[in-house]
DSSP file (Angstrom, degrees, kcal/mol; ACC not computed):
  #  RESIDUE AA STRUCTURE BP1 BP2  ACC     N-H-->O    O-->H-N    N-H-->O    O-->H-N    TCO  KAPPA ALPHA  PHI   PSI    X-CA   Y-CA   Z-CA
    1    1 A X              0   0    0      0, 0.0    30,-2.6     0, 0.0     2,-0.4   0.000 360.0 360.0 360.0 136.6   10.7    8.5  -14.1
    2    2 A X  E     -a   31   0A   0     28,-0.2     2,-0.3     2,-0.0    30,-0.2  -0.966 360.0-179.7-128.5 145.3   10.2    7.2  -10.5
    3    3 A X  E     -a   32   0A   0     28,-2.3    30,-2.7    -2,-0.4     2,-0.6  -0.926   5.7-170.6-144.8 119.4    7.1    7.1   -8.3
    4    4 A X  E    S-a   33   0A   0     -2,-0.3    30,-0.2    28,-0.2    28,-0.1  -0.945  70.3 -28.6-115.7 115.9    7.2    5.7   -4.8
    5    5 A X  S    S+     0   0    0     28,-3.0    -1,-0.2    -2,-0.6    29,-0.1   0.849 117.9  85.8  52.9  43.6    4.0    5.2   -2.9
    6    6 A X    >   +     0   0    0     27,-0.3     3,-2.0    -3,-0.1     4,-0.3   0.555  53.9  85.1-140.8 -22.1    2.1    8.0   -4.7
    7    7 A X  G >  S+     0   0    0      1,-0.3     3,-2.1    26,-0.3     9,-0.1   0.844  84.2  63.9 -60.2 -35.3    0.5    6.9   -7.9
    8    8 A X  G 3  S+     0   0    0      1,-0.3    -1,-0.3    52,-0.1     5,-0.1   0.581  93.0  65.1 -69.5  -6.3   -2.6    5.5   -6.3
    9    9 A X  G <  S+     0   0    0     -3,-2.0    -1,-0.3     3,-0.1    -2,-0.2   0.565  78.0 112.0 -86.2  -9.6   -3.4    9.1   -5.1
   10   10 A X  S <  S-     0   0    0     -3,-2.1     3,-0.4    -4,-0.3    -3,-0.0  -0.329  70.6-134.9 -65.6 144.2   -3.8   10.2   -8.8
   11   11 A X  S    S+     0   0    0      1,-0.3     2,-0.4     2,-0.1    -1,-0.1   0.895 100.1  19.5 -65.8 -40.7   -7.4   11.2   -9.8
   12   12 A X     >  +     0   0    0      1,-0.1     4,-2.4     2,-0.0    -1,-0.3  -0.815  68.5 179.2-134.3  92.4   -7.1    9.2  -13.1
   13   13 A X  H  > S+     0   0    0     -3,-0.4     4,-2.9    -2,-0.4     5,-0.2   0.901  82.0  53.4 -62.1 -44.6   -4.3    6.6  -12.9
   14   14 A X  H  > S+     0   0    0      1,-0.2     4,-2.1     2,-0.2    -1,-0.2   0.933 111.7  45.1 -57.8 -48.9   -4.9    5.2  -16.4
   15   15 A X  H  > S+     0   0    0      1,-0.2     4,-2.2     2,-0.2    -1,-0.2   0.916 113.3  50.4 -62.8 -44.6   -4.6    8.7  -17.9
   16   16 A X  H  X S+     0   0    0     -4,-2.4     4,-2.4     1,-0.2    -2,-0.2   0.920 109.5  50.3 -62.0 -44.6   -1.5    9.6  -15.9
   17   17 A X  H  X S+     0   0    0     -4,-2.9     4,-2.6     1,-0.2    -1,-0.2   0.912 110.1  50.7 -60.9 -42.0    0.3    6.4  -16.9
   18   18 A X  H  X S+     0   0    0     -4,-2.1     4,-2.3    -5,-0.2    -1,-0.2   0.900 110.3  49.9 -62.4 -40.0   -0.5    7.0  -20.5
   19   19 A X  H  X S+     0   0    0     -4,-2.2     4,-1.2     2,-0.2    -2,-0.2   0.900 111.1  49.1 -65.3 -40.5    0.9   10.6  -20.3
   20   20 A X  H >X S+     0   0    0     -4,-2.4     4,-0.6     1,-0.2     3,-0.6   0.941 111.0  49.3 -63.1 -47.4    4.0    9.3  -18.6
   21   21 A X  H >< S+     0   0    0     -4,-2.6     3,-1.2     1,-0.2    -2,-0.2   0.899 107.2  55.7 -59.9 -41.6    4.6    6.7  -21.3
   22   22 A X  H 3< S+     0   0    0     -4,-2.3    -1,-0.2     1,-0.3    -2,-0.2   0.808 107.3  50.3 -61.5 -29.5    4.1    9.3  -24.0
   23   23 A X  H << S+     0   0    0     -4,-1.2    -1,-0.3    -3,-0.6    -2,-0.2   0.517  88.9 104.3 -89.0  -5.2    6.9   11.4  -22.5
   24   24 A X  S << S-     0   0    0     -3,-1.2     6,-0.0    -4,-0.6     2,-0.0  -0.498  73.5-121.2 -75.1 143.7    9.4    8.5  -22.3
   25   25 A X    >   -     0   0    0     -2,-0.2     3,-2.1     1,-0.1   116,-0.2  -0.263  42.5 -89.3 -70.0 172.1   12.2    8.3  -24.8
   26   26 A X  T 3  S+     0   0    0      1,-0.3    -1,-0.1   116,-0.1    -2,-0.1   0.771 131.7  32.2 -60.2 -26.2   12.3    5.2  -26.9
   27   27 A X  T 3  S+     0   0    0    115,-0.1    -1,-0.3   113,-0.1   115,-0.0   0.091  93.4 139.8-114.7  22.4   14.5    3.5  -24.3
   28   28 A X    <   -     0   0    0     -3,-2.1   113,-2.4    -7,-0.1     2,-0.4  -0.209  38.2-146.7 -68.7 157.3   13.0    5.3  -21.3
   29   29 A X  E     - B   0 140A   0    111,-0.2     2,-0.4    48,-0.0   111,-0.2  -0.965   7.6-160.3-129.7 141.9   12.3    3.5  -18.0
   30   30 A X  E     - B   0 139A   0    109,-2.7   109,-3.0    -2,-0.4     2,-0.5  -0.973   4.3-164.7-118.2 134.4    9.6    4.0  -15.4
   31   31 A X  E     +aB   2 138A   0    -30,-2.6   -28,-2.3    -2,-0.4     2,-0.5  -0.982  10.5 178.5-119.1 119.2   10.0    2.7  -11.8
   32   32 A X  E     -aB   3 137A   0    105,-2.6   105,-3.2    -2,-0.5     2,-0.4  -0.985   4.4-172.2-123.2 128.2    6.8    2.5   -9.7
   33   33 A X  E     +aB   4 136A   0    -30,-2.7   -28,-3.0    -2,-0.5   -27,-0.3  -0.965  20.8 135.4-121.8 133.9    6.9    1.2   -6.2
   34   34 A X  E     - B   0 135A   0    101,-2.2   101,-3.0    -2,-0.4    27,-0.1  -0.982  51.1 -75.3-164.7 171.8    3.8    0.5   -4.1
   35   35 A X  E     + B   0 134A   0     -2,-0.3    30,-0.6    25,-0.2     2,-0.3  -0.310  48.6 166.0 -73.4 159.2    2.1   -1.9   -1.7
   36   36 A X    >   +     0   0    0     97,-1.4     3,-1.2    25,-0.1    97,-0.3  -0.970  39.0   5.6-159.3 169.9    0.5   -5.1   -2.9
   37   37 A X  T 3  S+     0   0    0     25,-2.5    -2,-0.0    -2,-0.3    98,-0.0  -0.191 123.9   2.5  59.8-125.8   -0.9   -8.5   -1.7
   38   38 A X  T >  S+     0   0    0      2,-0.1     3,-2.2    24,-0.0     4,-0.3   0.092  85.5 155.4 -87.1  24.2   -1.1   -9.0    2.0
   39   39 A X  T <  S-     0   0    0     -3,-1.2    93,-0.2    22,-0.4     5,-0.1  -0.287  76.3  -7.7 -53.9 129.3    0.2   -5.6    2.8
   40   40 A X  T 3> S+     0   0    0     91,-2.4     4,-3.1     1,-0.1     5,-0.3   0.644  89.6 146.9  59.6  17.3   -1.1   -4.5    6.3
   41   41 A X  H <>  +     0   0    0     -3,-2.2     4,-2.4    90,-0.3     5,-0.2   0.872  66.3  49.3 -55.6 -44.0   -3.3   -7.6    6.4
   42   42 A X  H  > S+     0   0    0     -4,-0.3     4,-1.8     2,-0.2    -1,-0.2   0.925 116.0  42.2 -64.2 -44.8   -3.0   -8.1   10.2
   43   43 A X  H  > S+     0   0    0      2,-0.2     4,-2.7     1,-0.2     5,-0.2   0.928 114.0  51.5 -67.7 -44.5   -3.9   -4.5   11.0
   44   44 A X  H  X S+     0   0    0     -4,-3.1     4,-2.6     1,-0.2    -2,-0.2   0.893 108.1  53.3 -59.7 -39.4   -6.6   -4.3    8.4
   45   45 A X  H  < S+     0   0    0     -4,-2.4     4,-0.4    -5,-0.3    -1,-0.2   0.917 110.3  46.8 -62.1 -44.1   -8.2   -7.5    9.9
   46   46 A X  H >< S+     0   0    0     -4,-1.8     3,-1.3     1,-0.2     4,-0.3   0.950 114.2  47.2 -61.7 -49.3   -8.2   -6.0   13.4
   47   47 A X  H >X S+     0   0    0     -4,-2.7     3,-2.1     1,-0.3     4,-1.9   0.869 104.0  60.7 -63.1 -38.1   -9.7   -2.7   12.1
   48   48 A X  T 3< S+     0   0    0     -4,-2.6    -1,-0.3     1,-0.3    -2,-0.2   0.561  89.0  71.1 -73.6  -5.0  -12.4   -4.3   10.0
   49   49 A X  T <4 S+     0   0    0     -3,-1.3    -1,-0.3    -4,-0.4    -2,-0.2   0.666 113.2  29.2 -73.7 -16.0  -13.8   -5.9   13.1
   50   50 A X  T <4 S-     0   0    0     -3,-2.1     2,-0.3     1,-0.4    -2,-0.2   0.674 132.3  -1.8-116.2 -27.9  -14.9   -2.4   14.0
   51   51 A X  S  < S-     0   0    0     -4,-1.9     2,-0.5    59,-0.0    -1,-0.4  -0.989  72.5 -96.8-160.9 160.1  -15.5   -0.6   10.7
   52   52 A X        -     0   0    0     -2,-0.3     2,-0.1    -3,-0.1     3,-0.1  -0.707  38.3-131.1 -83.6 124.0  -15.3   -1.0    7.0
   53   53 A X        -     0   0    0     -2,-0.5    52,-0.1    -9,-0.1    53,-0.0  -0.461  37.2 -92.2 -68.1 145.2  -12.1    0.3    5.5
   54   54 A X     >  -     0   0    0      1,-0.1     4,-2.1    -2,-0.1     3,-0.4  -0.311  30.9-124.6 -57.8 142.1  -12.6    2.6    2.5
   55   55 A X  H  > S+     0   0    0      1,-0.2     4,-2.9     2,-0.2     5,-0.2   0.872 110.8  57.0 -57.4 -39.6  -12.5    0.6   -0.7
   56   56 A X  H  > S+     0   0    0      1,-0.2     4,-2.7     2,-0.2    -1,-0.2   0.886 106.2  50.2 -60.9 -39.0   -9.8    2.9   -2.1
   57   57 A X  H  > S+     0   0    0     -3,-0.4     4,-1.8     2,-0.2    -2,-0.2   0.951 113.7  44.1 -63.7 -49.9   -7.5    2.1    0.9
   58   58 A X  H  X S+     0   0    0     -4,-2.1     4,-1.1     1,-0.2     5,-0.4   0.924 116.9  46.1 -62.5 -44.4   -8.0   -1.6    0.5
   59   59 A X  H >X>S+     0   0    0     -4,-2.9     5,-2.1     1,-0.2     4,-1.3   0.935 113.3  47.6 -65.7 -46.9   -7.5   -1.5   -3.2
   60   60 A X  H 3<5S+     0   0    0     -4,-2.7   -25,-0.2    -5,-0.2    -1,-0.2   0.811 115.7  46.5 -66.5 -27.9   -4.4    0.8   -3.1
   61   61 A X  H 3<5S+     0   0    0     -4,-1.8   -22,-0.4    -5,-0.2    -1,-0.2   0.619 128.8  16.6 -87.9 -14.0   -2.8   -1.4   -0.4
   62   62 A X  H <<5S+     0   0    0     -4,-1.1   -25,-2.5    -3,-0.6     4,-0.2   0.757 131.8  15.8-127.6 -48.7   -3.4   -4.8   -2.0
   63   63 A X  T  X5S+     0   0    0     -4,-1.3     4,-3.0    -5,-0.4     5,-0.5   0.514  90.2  97.0-114.7  -7.5   -4.3   -5.0   -5.7
   64   64 A X  H  >XS+     0   0    0     -5,-2.1     4,-2.3     1,-0.2     5,-1.5   0.894  86.2  46.4 -54.6 -49.5   -3.4   -1.6   -7.2
   65   65 A X  I  4>S+     0   0    0    -30,-0.6     5,-2.5    -5,-0.2     4,-0.4   0.934 120.4  37.6 -62.5 -46.9    0.0   -2.6   -8.6
   66   66 A X  I  45S+     0   0    0     -4,-0.2     5,-0.3     3,-0.2    -2,-0.2   0.854 127.3  32.4 -76.0 -35.5   -1.1   -5.9  -10.2
   67   67 A X  I  <5S+     0   0    0     -4,-3.0    -3,-0.2     3,-0.1    -2,-0.2   0.692 131.8  23.1 -99.4 -19.6   -4.6   -4.8  -11.4
   68   68 A X  I  <5S+     0   0    0     -4,-2.3     4,-0.4    -5,-0.5    -3,-0.2   0.726 125.8  35.5-118.2 -31.9   -4.2   -1.2  -12.3
   69   69 A X  I  ><S+     0   0    0     -5,-1.5     4,-2.4    -4,-0.4     3,-0.4   0.941 114.9  46.3 -89.5 -57.9   -0.5   -0.4  -13.0
   70   70 A X  H  ><S+     0   0    0     -5,-2.5     4,-2.8     1,-0.2     5,-0.2   0.877 108.2  55.6 -59.4 -42.6    0.9   -3.5  -14.7
   71   71 A X  H  4 S+     0   0    0     -5,-0.3     4,-0.5    -6,-0.2    -1,-0.2   0.894 112.7  42.9 -59.5 -37.7   -1.9   -4.0  -17.2
   72   72 A X  H >4 S+     0   0    0     -3,-0.4     3,-1.1    -4,-0.4     4,-0.5   0.954 117.1  45.4 -71.2 -49.1   -1.5   -0.4  -18.5
   73   73 A X  H >X S+     0   0    0     -4,-2.4     4,-2.0     1,-0.2     3,-1.6   0.867 103.8  63.6 -62.6 -36.8    2.3   -0.5  -18.6
   74   74 A X  T 3< S+     0   0    0     -4,-2.8    -1,-0.2     1,-0.3    -2,-0.2   0.675  92.5  64.8 -67.3 -15.5    2.5   -3.9  -20.2
   75   75 A X  T <4 S+     0   0    0     -3,-1.1    -1,-0.3    -4,-0.5    -2,-0.2   0.768 122.2  16.5 -72.8 -25.0    0.7   -2.6  -23.4
   76   76 A X  T <4 S+     0   0    0     -3,-1.6    66,-2.5    -4,-0.5     2,-0.3   0.467 123.1  49.3-126.1  -7.3    3.6   -0.3  -24.1
   77   77 A X  E  < S-C  141   0A   0     -4,-2.0     2,-0.5    64,-0.3    64,-0.2  -0.919  74.9-111.4-138.4 156.4    6.6   -1.6  -22.0
   78   78 A X  E     -C  140   0A   0     62,-3.1    62,-2.6    -2,-0.3     2,-0.4  -0.788  45.0-146.0 -82.0 132.9    8.6   -4.6  -21.1
   79   79 A X  E     +C  139   0A   0     -2,-0.5     2,-0.4    60,-0.2    60,-0.2  -0.853  24.9 176.0-111.1 136.5    7.8   -5.2  -17.4
   80   80 A X  E     -C  138   0A   0     58,-2.3    58,-3.5    -2,-0.4     2,-0.4  -0.996  13.2-173.0-130.2 131.8   10.0   -6.5  -14.7
   81   81 A X  E     -C  137   0A   0     -2,-0.4     2,-0.4    56,-0.2    56,-0.2  -0.967   8.9-172.0-129.1 146.9    8.7   -6.7  -11.1
   82   82 A X  E     -C  136   0A   0     54,-2.4    54,-3.2    -2,-0.4     2,-0.3  -0.978   8.0-160.2-131.0 145.3   10.2   -7.5   -7.8
   83   83 A X  E     +C  135   0A   0     -2,-0.4     2,-0.3    52,-0.2    52,-0.2  -0.920  13.6 165.7-125.7 152.9    8.5   -8.0   -4.5
   84   84 A X  E     -C  134   0A   0     50,-2.1    50,-3.0    -2,-0.3     2,-0.4  -0.959  25.4-127.4-155.2 172.2    9.8   -7.9   -1.0
   85   85 A X  E     -C  133   0A   0     -2,-0.3     2,-0.5    48,-0.2    48,-0.2  -0.989   9.0-158.6-131.6 130.9    8.4   -7.7    2.5
   86   86 A X  E     -C  132   0A   0     46,-2.9    46,-3.4    -2,-0.4     2,-0.6  -0.936  13.0-148.1-105.7 130.2    9.3   -5.3    5.3
   87   87 A X  E     -C  131   0A   0     -2,-0.5     2,-0.5    44,-0.2    44,-0.2  -0.881  12.4-163.4-100.0 121.3    8.5   -6.4    8.8
   88   88 A X  E     -C  130   0A   0     42,-3.1    42,-2.6    -2,-0.6     2,-0.6  -0.919   3.0-157.2-109.1 123.0    7.6   -3.5   11.1
   89   89 A X  E     -C  129   0A   0     -2,-0.5     2,-0.7    40,-0.2    40,-0.2  -0.887   3.0-165.7-101.9 116.0    7.7   -4.1   14.9
   90   90 A X  E     -C  128   0A   0     38,-3.1    38,-2.9    -2,-0.6     6,-0.1  -0.910   9.5-155.1 -98.3 116.3    5.6   -1.8   16.9
   91   91 A X        +     0   0    0     -2,-0.7     2,-0.3    36,-0.2    -1,-0.1   0.630  66.3   0.9 -73.9 -13.4    6.8   -2.3   20.5
   92   92 A X  S  > S-     0   0    0     36,-0.1     4,-1.8     1,-0.1     5,-0.2  -0.956  81.8 -87.3-161.7 175.3    3.5   -1.1   22.2
   93   93 A X  H  > S+     0   0    0     -2,-0.3     4,-2.9     1,-0.2     5,-0.3   0.888 119.7  57.8 -61.7 -40.9    0.0    0.1   21.7
   94   94 A X  H  > S+     0   0    0      1,-0.2     4,-2.5     2,-0.2    -1,-0.2   0.913 106.2  49.7 -57.8 -43.5    1.1    3.8   21.5
   95   95 A X  H  > S+     0   0    0      2,-0.2     4,-1.8     1,-0.2    -1,-0.2   0.932 115.5  40.7 -64.2 -47.2    3.4    3.0   18.6
   96   96 A X  H  X S+     0   0    0     -4,-1.8     4,-2.4     1,-0.2    -1,-0.2   0.879 115.5  52.0 -70.8 -35.5    0.8    1.1   16.5
   97   97 A X  H  X S+     0   0    0     -4,-2.9     4,-3.0    -5,-0.2    -2,-0.2   0.885 107.1  53.0 -66.4 -38.4   -1.9    3.6   17.5
   98   98 A X  H  X S+     0   0    0     -4,-2.5     4,-1.5    -5,-0.3    -1,-0.2   0.913 109.9  48.7 -62.3 -42.2    0.3    6.5   16.4
   99   99 A X  H  < S+     0   0    0     -4,-1.8     4,-0.4     2,-0.2     3,-0.4   0.950 113.0  47.3 -60.3 -49.0    0.8    4.8   13.0
  100  100 A X  H >< S+     0   0    0     -4,-2.4     3,-1.5     1,-0.2    -2,-0.2   0.919 109.6  53.1 -59.9 -45.4   -3.0    4.2   12.6
  101  101 A X  H 3< S+     0   0    0     -4,-3.0    -1,-0.2     1,-0.3    -2,-0.2   0.803 109.0  50.1 -62.1 -28.8   -3.9    7.8   13.6
  102  102 A X  T 3< S+     0   0    0     -4,-1.5    -1,-0.3    -3,-0.4    -2,-0.2   0.462  97.6  94.0 -88.3  -0.5   -1.5    9.2   10.9
  103  103 A X  S X  S-     0   0    0     -3,-1.5     3,-0.8    -4,-0.4    -3,-0.0  -0.356  84.4-117.8 -90.5 169.1   -3.0    6.9    8.2
  104  104 A X  T 3  S+     0   0    0      1,-0.2   -47,-0.1    -2,-0.1    -1,-0.1   0.524 112.8  58.0 -78.4  -6.6   -5.7    7.6    5.7
  105  105 A X  T 3  S+     0   0    0     -5,-0.2    -1,-0.2   -52,-0.1     2,-0.1   0.187  74.2 130.0-111.2  16.7   -7.7    4.8    7.2
  106  106 A X    <   -     0   0    0     -3,-0.8     2,-0.4    -6,-0.2    -5,-0.1  -0.456  38.1-165.1 -68.6 140.6   -7.9    6.2   10.8
  107  107 A X    >   -     0   0    0     -2,-0.1     3,-1.6     1,-0.1     4,-0.3  -0.885  11.8-170.7-130.9 101.8  -11.4    6.3   12.3
  108  108 A X  G >  S+     0   0    0     -2,-0.4     3,-1.0     1,-0.3     4,-0.4   0.798  86.2  66.2 -61.7 -26.7  -11.8    8.4   15.4
  109  109 A X  G 3  S+     0   0    0      1,-0.2    -1,-0.3     2,-0.1     3,-0.1   0.737 109.7  36.5 -65.3 -21.3  -15.3    7.0   15.9
  110  110 A X  G <> S+     0   0    0     -3,-1.6     4,-2.4     1,-0.1     5,-0.3   0.282  84.4 108.1-113.4   8.5  -13.8    3.6   16.6
  111  111 A X  H <> S+     0   0    0     -3,-1.0     4,-3.0    -4,-0.3     5,-0.3   0.897  75.0  53.4 -58.6 -45.6  -10.7    4.6   18.5
  112  112 A X  H  > S+     0   0    0     -4,-0.4     4,-1.9     1,-0.2    -1,-0.2   0.933 114.3  40.5 -57.9 -49.0  -11.7    3.5   21.9
  113  113 A X  H  > S+     0   0    0      2,-0.2     4,-2.0     1,-0.2    -1,-0.2   0.901 116.8  48.9 -68.3 -41.2  -12.6   -0.1   20.8
  114  114 A X  H  X S+     0   0    0     -4,-2.4     4,-2.7     1,-0.2    -2,-0.2   0.928 111.2  49.5 -65.4 -44.6   -9.6   -0.5   18.5
  115  115 A X  H  X S+     0   0    0     -4,-3.0     4,-2.8    -5,-0.3    -1,-0.2   0.890 108.4  54.4 -62.2 -39.0   -7.1    0.8   21.1
  116  116 A X  H  X S+     0   0    0     -4,-1.9     4,-2.3    -5,-0.3    -1,-0.2   0.933 110.9  44.7 -60.6 -45.0   -8.6   -1.6   23.7
  117  117 A X  H  X S+     0   0    0     -4,-2.0     4,-2.6     2,-0.2    -2,-0.2   0.898 112.0  52.3 -67.6 -38.8   -8.0   -4.5   21.3
  118  118 A X  H  X S+     0   0    0     -4,-2.7     4,-2.9     2,-0.2     5,-0.2   0.916 109.1  51.0 -60.8 -42.3   -4.5   -3.3   20.5
  119  119 A X  H  X S+     0   0    0     -4,-2.8     4,-2.2     2,-0.2    -2,-0.2   0.935 110.8  48.0 -58.7 -47.4   -3.8   -3.1   24.2
  120  120 A X  H  X S+     0   0    0     -4,-2.3     4,-1.8     1,-0.2    -2,-0.2   0.915 113.3  47.9 -61.3 -42.9   -5.0   -6.7   24.7
  121  121 A X  H  X S+     0   0    0     -4,-2.6     4,-2.4     1,-0.2     6,-0.3   0.942 112.6  47.2 -64.0 -47.5   -2.9   -7.9   21.8
  122  122 A X  H  X S+     0   0    0     -4,-2.9     4,-2.0     1,-0.2    -1,-0.2   0.820 108.7  55.9 -66.6 -30.6    0.3   -6.1   22.9
  123  123 A X  H  < S+     0   0    0     -4,-2.2    -1,-0.2    -5,-0.2    -2,-0.2   0.903 114.3  39.9 -65.7 -41.0   -0.2   -7.4   26.4
  124  124 A X  H  < S+     0   0    0     -4,-1.8    -2,-0.2    -5,-0.2    -1,-0.2   0.849 130.6  26.1 -74.6 -35.2   -0.3  -11.0   25.1
  125  125 A X  H  < S-     0   0    0     -4,-2.4    -3,-0.2    -5,-0.2    -2,-0.2   0.442  91.7-129.3-115.3  -1.7    2.5  -10.6   22.5
  126  126 A X  S  < S+     0   0    0     -4,-2.0     2,-0.3    -5,-0.2    -4,-0.2   0.385  84.3  25.8  68.1  -3.9    4.7   -7.8   23.7
  127  127 A X  S    S-     0   0    0     -6,-0.3     2,-0.5     2,-0.0   -36,-0.2  -0.973  74.0-118.7-169.9 169.6    4.5   -6.1   20.3
  128  128 A X  E     - C   0  90A   0    -38,-2.9   -38,-3.1    -2,-0.3     2,-0.5  -0.994  29.0-159.8-122.2 123.8    2.4   -5.6   17.2
  129  129 A X  E     - C   0  89A   0     -2,-0.5     2,-0.4   -40,-0.2   -40,-0.2  -0.894   6.7-171.3-111.5 130.5    4.0   -6.8   14.0
  130  130 A X  E     - C   0  88A   0    -42,-2.6   -42,-3.1    -2,-0.5     2,-0.6  -0.953  15.4-142.2-118.8 138.5    2.9   -5.6   10.5
  131  131 A X  E     - C   0  87A   0     -2,-0.4   -91,-2.4   -44,-0.2     2,-0.7  -0.892   9.7-158.9 -98.7 123.5    4.1   -6.9    7.2
  132  132 A X  E     - C   0  86A   0    -46,-3.4   -46,-2.9    -2,-0.6     2,-0.5  -0.903   9.3-158.8-100.7 108.7    4.5   -4.3    4.5
  133  133 A X  E     - C   0  85A   0     -2,-0.7   -97,-1.4   -97,-0.3     2,-0.4  -0.777  13.8-170.0 -91.8 129.2    4.4   -6.1    1.2
  134  134 A X  E     -BC  35  84A   0    -50,-3.0   -50,-2.1    -2,-0.5     2,-0.4  -0.933  14.6-163.6-127.0 140.8    6.0   -4.1   -1.6
  135  135 A X  E     -BC  34  83A   0   -101,-3.0  -101,-2.2    -2,-0.4     2,-0.5  -0.990   4.1-161.2-122.9 132.8    6.2   -4.4   -5.4
  136  136 A X  E     -BC  33  82A   0    -54,-3.2   -54,-2.4    -2,-0.4     2,-0.6  -0.966  10.3-164.6-108.9 122.6    8.7   -2.6   -7.5
  137  137 A X  E     -BC  32  81A   0   -105,-3.2  -105,-2.6    -2,-0.5     2,-0.6  -0.940   3.2-167.7-112.6 118.5    7.6   -2.4  -11.2
  138  138 A X  E     -BC  31  80A   0    -58,-3.5   -58,-2.3    -2,-0.6     2,-0.5  -0.929   7.8-172.0-107.3 119.5   10.3   -1.5  -13.7
  139  139 A X  E     -BC  30  79A   0   -109,-3.0  -109,-2.7    -2,-0.6     2,-0.5  -0.953   6.2-167.0-118.6 123.5    8.8   -0.7  -17.1
  140  140 A X  E     -BC  29  78A   0    -62,-2.6   -62,-3.1    -2,-0.5  -111,-0.2  -0.937  30.5-112.9-111.3 126.0   11.0   -0.1  -20.2
  141  141 A X  E       C   0  77A   0   -113,-2.4   -64,-0.3    -2,-0.5   -68,-0.0  -0.274 360.0 360.0 -59.8 136.3    9.4    1.4  -23.3
  142  142 A X              0   0    0    -66,-2.5    -1,-0.2  -115,-0.0   -65,-0.1   0.438 360.0 360.0 -81.0 360.0    9.2   -1.0  -26.2
């Protein structure tokens, strides 16, 4: 079973993980991939100067894998996790603003101020760079 960047949308993650584990064969494997740690930290820091990001957004982007996935899986599975970082270069304000507008943490009420700061940043630095921190959790049923 594989799940990439979707588990944190589940209504009841704990229940879903238990159901998945119950359906695994004795040597079955689950692969779950999601953000963790300092994921999107630079962008989140900019945005939070203007508004509070929803708690679910912050949690799913930073602590979800370590605090909600691994503890459940480790009760029934051997866990192996790997982490890596993707560096995303947004060449201008339009590119980073398009990403923000398509996200679950977009706030139209703050667009004018955020875009202004993005413009200032991109003028000084020629681009906006975001680090996407990723964790892959491989769980093998015990």
